Phi, psi and omega in degrees: 000129181268129178290165182299319179291327179291331193284342181290154187272322191254144172245088190247144177245125179250125176239144177241131178247125184228033182303326185271003177271125185299158183287353173294343174269130174292113186283353176298333175301329179289321177295319181295319183289321179300320175295310184301323181289322176299320180289318179301310186278333176273336181270345184268146172273116184268347182214175174271358184277154177255119182258124173285164184307322192271358179264349184296144184276115178285118179215156177232148175228124182241106180267108185257106180283115183271332184201143172267115185268192175279168172053044177067018179260151184224150164252150184203168165247151180231119175271127183240124178225138174211149181228159187240130174295142178257131181313141172063024186202165174266005188283147180235112186268136179306123169264325177214138178213081198223141174249128180260114188276353189236071175242112178244138180204160177253131178217126169251137188306139176072007176291151181283142177268106185248147174213140172222132182292341179269349178209076192288328180289347178063205174271339183209121193304314185292322174290328177288336186300325184296310185286330175305315184291310181298324179287325173305312183287327175301314181293317184296318177296317179294322177299317184287322179301307184297321182296324179295339182252332174212149190296120176070017178297342189267356187307320181294333183281321176291326181293325173295318178295320170306314180303318178298317178302306185297339180238032195287156176305135187239101171211158190300325184270358181264122180238165173104347177267355186240157184296332183270359175281001181144172183262352180228089179209189183300310177311305188285332178299313182285326175300318179294325187275350184237348180276138178299337178296341177259017187304327182293342175297318178295324170301318181294317177306310185297309182301319186294316187270296189290311184275342181259275187307319183291347175259001184300331187289312185241358178218069186292316180298313183298322184294315183290322179303314181291325176293321182289326176296319177299322179292326179292320180291326171293328176295324180293318178299315181303314180300317185279329181217076180304139173079010181300136184301324189297334183290314181294316181301318180301318187275352185292121178093353188262352188311301182301314177305308178296320178298318183289327183293324185260003176301323184262010183288156172303152185306324181287326177291319175304312184291326175292316187298313178301317182295318181284323181285330182291334179273325185274325189240071191296326178302333177248020184305314181295326176299315183292319174306311186292324185274338195240357180271000000 
Protein backbone atom coordinates (compact mmCIF):
# COMPACT_ATOMS: atom_id res chain seq x y z
CA UNK A 1 0.00 0.00 0.00
CA UNK A 2 1.52 3.31 -1.07
CA UNK A 3 1.01 6.10 1.44
CA UNK A 4 -0.30 9.46 0.29
CA UNK A 5 3.06 11.18 0.81
CA UNK A 6 4.82 8.50 -1.24
CA UNK A 7 2.24 8.76 -4.00
CA UNK A 8 3.21 12.23 -5.19
CA UNK A 9 5.33 12.23 -8.34
CA UNK A 10 7.56 15.27 -7.88
CA UNK A 11 10.25 16.05 -5.35
CA UNK A 12 10.36 19.74 -6.17
CA UNK A 13 12.19 22.65 -4.65
CA UNK A 14 10.75 26.09 -5.40
CA UNK A 15 12.85 29.19 -4.70
CA UNK A 16 11.97 32.83 -5.15
CA UNK A 17 14.57 35.53 -5.85
CA UNK A 18 13.32 39.08 -5.33
CA UNK A 19 16.54 41.13 -5.23
CA UNK A 20 15.26 43.56 -7.84
CA UNK A 21 12.00 44.31 -6.05
CA UNK A 22 12.25 47.60 -4.12
CA UNK A 23 11.96 47.67 -0.34
CA UNK A 24 8.70 49.59 -0.67
CA UNK A 25 7.20 46.14 -1.29
CA UNK A 26 7.06 44.01 1.86
CA UNK A 27 9.35 41.08 0.98
CA UNK A 28 7.58 38.83 3.46
CA UNK A 29 5.09 38.17 0.67
CA UNK A 30 7.77 36.26 -1.25
CA UNK A 31 8.54 34.00 1.72
CA UNK A 32 4.83 33.23 1.97
CA UNK A 33 4.56 32.65 -1.78
CA UNK A 34 7.61 30.37 -1.84
CA UNK A 35 6.10 28.15 0.85
CA UNK A 36 2.73 28.14 -0.93
CA UNK A 37 4.32 27.15 -4.27
CA UNK A 38 6.34 24.36 -2.65
CA UNK A 39 3.16 23.01 -1.08
CA UNK A 40 1.27 23.39 -4.35
CA UNK A 41 3.73 21.58 -6.60
CA UNK A 42 4.65 18.84 -4.11
CA UNK A 43 1.21 18.34 -2.61
CA UNK A 44 -0.83 17.87 -5.77
CA UNK A 45 -1.27 14.46 -7.41
CA UNK A 46 -0.34 15.05 -11.06
CA UNK A 47 -1.06 11.54 -12.38
CA UNK A 48 -2.87 8.33 -11.54
CA UNK A 49 0.44 6.50 -11.09
CA UNK A 50 1.76 5.52 -7.65
CA UNK A 51 5.36 6.65 -7.13
CA UNK A 52 7.54 5.23 -4.36
CA UNK A 53 9.70 7.73 -2.49
CA UNK A 54 12.84 6.80 -4.43
CA UNK A 55 10.98 7.13 -7.75
CA UNK A 56 10.03 10.76 -7.33
CA UNK A 57 11.31 13.11 -10.03
CA UNK A 58 13.81 15.56 -8.58
CA UNK A 59 13.18 19.04 -9.97
CA UNK A 60 13.75 22.71 -9.14
CA UNK A 61 11.83 25.86 -9.96
CA UNK A 62 13.47 29.26 -9.48
CA UNK A 63 11.07 32.19 -9.81
CA UNK A 64 13.14 35.35 -10.28
CA UNK A 65 10.93 38.41 -9.74
CA UNK A 66 12.10 41.11 -12.12
CA UNK A 67 9.52 43.78 -11.39
CA UNK A 68 6.67 44.67 -9.06
CA UNK A 69 3.80 46.06 -11.12
CA UNK A 70 0.55 47.66 -10.02
CA UNK A 71 -2.35 45.88 -8.31
CA UNK A 72 -0.24 43.15 -6.65
CA UNK A 73 1.10 42.02 -10.02
CA UNK A 74 4.64 40.83 -10.62
CA UNK A 75 6.71 39.95 -13.66
CA UNK A 76 9.30 37.20 -13.43
CA UNK A 77 11.39 34.59 -15.19
CA UNK A 78 11.09 30.95 -14.22
CA UNK A 79 14.00 28.51 -14.43
CA UNK A 80 12.83 24.89 -14.56
CA UNK A 81 15.23 21.99 -14.12
CA UNK A 82 14.61 18.28 -13.71
CA UNK A 83 16.86 15.24 -13.85
CA UNK A 84 16.45 11.51 -14.35
CA UNK A 85 18.50 8.87 -12.48
CA UNK A 86 20.51 6.56 -14.72
CA UNK A 87 20.51 2.82 -14.02
CA UNK A 88 23.49 1.34 -12.16
CA UNK A 89 24.95 4.73 -11.36
CA UNK A 90 24.54 7.73 -9.08
CA UNK A 91 24.38 10.01 -12.12
CA UNK A 92 21.36 12.20 -12.82
CA UNK A 93 20.89 13.20 -16.47
CA UNK A 94 19.19 16.53 -17.28
CA UNK A 95 15.62 16.12 -18.54
CA UNK A 96 14.77 19.80 -18.68
CA UNK A 97 16.90 22.90 -18.20
CA UNK A 98 14.81 25.80 -19.42
CA UNK A 99 14.21 29.48 -18.64
CA UNK A 100 10.70 30.84 -19.24
CA UNK A 101 11.10 34.57 -19.73
CA UNK A 102 7.42 35.57 -19.54
CA UNK A 103 5.69 34.92 -16.24
CA UNK A 104 3.31 37.65 -15.08
CA UNK A 105 1.00 36.94 -12.16
CA UNK A 106 -1.09 38.52 -9.42
CA UNK A 107 -0.60 37.37 -5.86
CA UNK A 108 -2.04 38.66 -2.61
CA UNK A 109 -0.34 37.26 0.48
CA UNK A 110 -1.97 34.11 1.87
CA UNK A 111 -4.31 33.67 -1.11
CA UNK A 112 -4.99 30.03 -1.94
CA UNK A 113 -3.13 28.65 -4.96
CA UNK A 114 -5.76 26.75 -6.92
CA UNK A 115 -5.53 24.85 -10.18
CA UNK A 116 -8.04 22.71 -12.05
CA UNK A 117 -7.50 20.98 -15.39
CA UNK A 118 -11.12 21.73 -16.24
CA UNK A 119 -10.95 25.39 -15.27
CA UNK A 120 -7.45 26.61 -16.03
CA UNK A 121 -8.50 30.28 -16.07
CA UNK A 122 -9.69 30.17 -12.47
CA UNK A 123 -11.59 33.15 -11.13
CA UNK A 124 -9.15 35.75 -12.42
CA UNK A 125 -6.73 35.18 -15.33
CA UNK A 126 -3.64 37.03 -14.07
CA UNK A 127 -3.84 35.32 -10.66
CA UNK A 128 -4.50 31.93 -12.31
CA UNK A 129 -1.50 32.35 -14.61
CA UNK A 130 0.95 31.45 -11.83
CA UNK A 131 -0.52 28.02 -11.09
CA UNK A 132 -1.19 27.42 -14.80
CA UNK A 133 2.51 27.94 -15.56
CA UNK A 134 3.65 25.66 -12.72
CA UNK A 135 1.10 22.99 -13.68
CA UNK A 136 2.22 23.20 -17.32
CA UNK A 137 5.82 22.45 -16.36
CA UNK A 138 4.80 19.74 -13.88
CA UNK A 139 3.02 17.88 -16.70
CA UNK A 140 5.91 18.56 -19.09
CA UNK A 141 8.42 17.09 -16.62
CA UNK A 142 6.22 14.03 -16.14
CA UNK A 143 5.84 13.62 -19.89
CA UNK A 144 9.58 13.78 -20.52
CA UNK A 145 10.28 11.35 -17.67
CA UNK A 146 7.72 8.80 -18.90
CA UNK A 147 8.97 9.22 -22.49
CA UNK A 148 12.47 8.32 -21.30
CA UNK A 149 11.29 5.00 -19.79
CA UNK A 150 8.76 3.82 -22.39
CA UNK A 151 8.14 4.71 -26.01
CA UNK A 152 5.49 7.45 -26.17
CA UNK A 153 4.89 6.93 -22.45
CA UNK A 154 4.67 10.69 -21.91
CA UNK A 155 1.73 11.30 -24.26
CA UNK A 156 -1.00 11.54 -21.54
CA UNK A 157 0.98 14.25 -19.72
CA UNK A 158 1.78 16.23 -22.85
CA UNK A 159 -1.94 16.17 -23.61
CA UNK A 160 -2.64 17.61 -20.15
CA UNK A 161 -0.06 20.33 -20.76
CA UNK A 162 -1.61 21.00 -24.17
CA UNK A 163 -5.00 21.36 -22.46
CA UNK A 164 -3.50 24.13 -20.31
CA UNK A 165 -2.19 25.88 -23.44
CA UNK A 166 -5.59 25.62 -25.15
CA UNK A 167 -7.44 26.97 -22.10
CA UNK A 168 -4.74 29.29 -20.82
CA UNK A 169 -5.42 32.47 -18.83
CA UNK A 170 -6.27 35.23 -21.29
CA UNK A 171 -5.26 38.77 -20.38
CA UNK A 172 -3.28 41.46 -22.20
CA UNK A 173 -0.32 41.22 -19.80
CA UNK A 174 -0.17 37.42 -19.88
CA UNK A 175 2.30 36.10 -22.46
CA UNK A 176 3.80 32.76 -23.50
CA UNK A 177 0.64 30.81 -24.33
CA UNK A 178 0.07 31.99 -27.91
CA UNK A 179 1.94 31.32 -31.16
CA UNK A 180 2.38 35.05 -31.77
CA UNK A 181 3.97 35.62 -28.33
CA UNK A 182 7.36 34.53 -29.71
CA UNK A 183 9.22 31.60 -31.29
CA UNK A 184 10.29 30.00 -27.98
CA UNK A 185 7.48 29.73 -25.49
CA UNK A 186 5.02 27.31 -23.84
CA UNK A 187 2.83 27.19 -26.93
CA UNK A 188 5.64 26.10 -29.26
CA UNK A 189 7.14 23.66 -26.76
CA UNK A 190 3.89 21.78 -26.44
CA UNK A 191 3.10 22.09 -30.15
CA UNK A 192 6.43 20.36 -30.84
CA UNK A 193 5.71 17.65 -28.25
CA UNK A 194 2.19 16.83 -29.49
CA UNK A 195 2.30 17.33 -33.29
CA UNK A 196 2.90 14.03 -35.12
CA UNK A 197 5.38 15.63 -37.49
CA UNK A 198 7.80 15.65 -34.53
CA UNK A 199 7.07 12.01 -33.61
CA UNK A 200 10.76 11.08 -33.98
CA UNK A 201 11.57 13.32 -31.02
CA UNK A 202 9.83 10.83 -28.72
CA UNK A 203 11.76 7.93 -30.27
CA UNK A 204 14.95 9.92 -29.70
CA UNK A 205 14.13 10.52 -26.02
CA UNK A 206 13.54 6.80 -25.49
CA UNK A 207 16.66 5.76 -27.40
CA UNK A 208 18.81 8.33 -25.62
CA UNK A 209 17.79 7.41 -22.08
CA UNK A 210 16.40 3.87 -21.94
CA UNK A 211 18.46 2.23 -24.68
CA UNK A 212 21.42 4.57 -24.27
CA UNK A 213 22.32 5.97 -20.87
CA UNK A 214 20.64 3.18 -18.91
CA UNK A 215 22.83 0.62 -20.72
CA UNK A 216 26.16 2.46 -20.34
CA UNK A 217 27.24 0.42 -17.31
CA UNK A 218 27.32 -3.02 -18.92
CA UNK A 219 26.77 -2.46 -22.67
CA UNK A 220 28.73 0.69 -23.39
CA UNK A 221 29.17 0.16 -27.14
CA UNK A 222 25.48 -0.63 -27.65
CA UNK A 223 24.52 2.33 -25.47
CA UNK A 224 26.64 4.79 -27.46
CA UNK A 225 25.17 3.40 -30.67
CA UNK A 226 21.64 3.98 -29.34
CA UNK A 227 22.55 7.55 -28.36
CA UNK A 228 24.06 8.20 -31.79
CA UNK A 229 20.87 6.79 -33.31
CA UNK A 230 18.84 9.23 -31.20
CA UNK A 231 20.98 12.12 -32.48
CA UNK A 232 20.40 10.98 -36.06
CA UNK A 233 16.66 10.93 -35.39
CA UNK A 234 16.87 14.51 -34.11
CA UNK A 235 18.88 15.39 -37.21
CA UNK A 236 16.01 14.10 -39.36
CA UNK A 237 13.60 16.30 -37.42
CA UNK A 238 15.92 19.25 -37.96
CA UNK A 239 16.06 18.59 -41.70
CA UNK A 240 12.28 18.45 -41.97
CA UNK A 241 11.53 21.29 -39.51
CA UNK A 242 14.62 23.52 -39.18
CA UNK A 243 14.84 25.70 -36.10
CA UNK A 244 12.20 23.80 -34.12
CA UNK A 245 12.10 24.78 -30.46
CA UNK A 246 12.21 21.17 -29.29
CA UNK A 247 15.73 20.68 -30.65
CA UNK A 248 17.18 23.61 -28.72
CA UNK A 249 15.16 22.47 -25.71
CA UNK A 250 16.57 18.92 -25.88
CA UNK A 251 20.20 20.01 -25.84
CA UNK A 252 20.05 22.56 -23.02
CA UNK A 253 22.24 21.26 -20.22
CA UNK A 254 23.54 18.26 -22.19
CA UNK A 255 26.81 19.58 -23.67
CA UNK A 256 29.18 18.10 -21.08
CA UNK A 257 27.18 14.87 -20.91
CA UNK A 258 27.33 14.28 -24.67
CA UNK A 259 31.02 15.18 -24.91
CA UNK A 260 31.81 12.65 -22.16
CA UNK A 261 29.67 9.93 -23.77
CA UNK A 262 31.64 9.97 -27.02
CA UNK A 263 35.12 10.71 -25.62
CA UNK A 264 35.96 7.00 -25.43
CA UNK A 265 34.33 6.09 -28.74
CA UNK A 266 36.35 4.71 -31.67
CA UNK A 267 37.60 7.43 -34.07
CA UNK A 268 34.97 6.83 -36.77
CA UNK A 269 32.15 6.95 -34.21
CA UNK A 270 33.62 10.10 -32.67
CA UNK A 271 33.67 11.68 -36.12
CA UNK A 272 30.01 10.85 -36.78
CA UNK A 273 29.00 12.15 -33.36
CA UNK A 274 30.98 15.35 -33.84
CA UNK A 275 29.42 15.91 -37.25
CA UNK A 276 25.83 15.60 -36.08
CA UNK A 277 26.34 17.41 -32.76
CA UNK A 278 28.06 20.38 -34.42
CA UNK A 279 24.98 20.85 -36.62
CA UNK A 280 22.33 20.25 -33.99
CA UNK A 281 23.84 21.93 -30.93
CA UNK A 282 25.68 24.93 -32.34
CA UNK A 283 26.02 26.59 -28.93
CA UNK A 284 28.27 23.75 -27.73
CA UNK A 285 30.04 23.12 -31.05
CA UNK A 286 33.45 24.26 -29.76
CA UNK A 287 33.14 22.03 -26.72
CA UNK A 288 32.43 19.02 -28.95
CA UNK A 289 35.39 19.86 -31.20
CA UNK A 290 37.75 20.08 -28.23
CA UNK A 291 36.51 16.78 -26.77
CA UNK A 292 35.99 14.70 -29.89
CA UNK A 293 38.59 15.75 -32.46
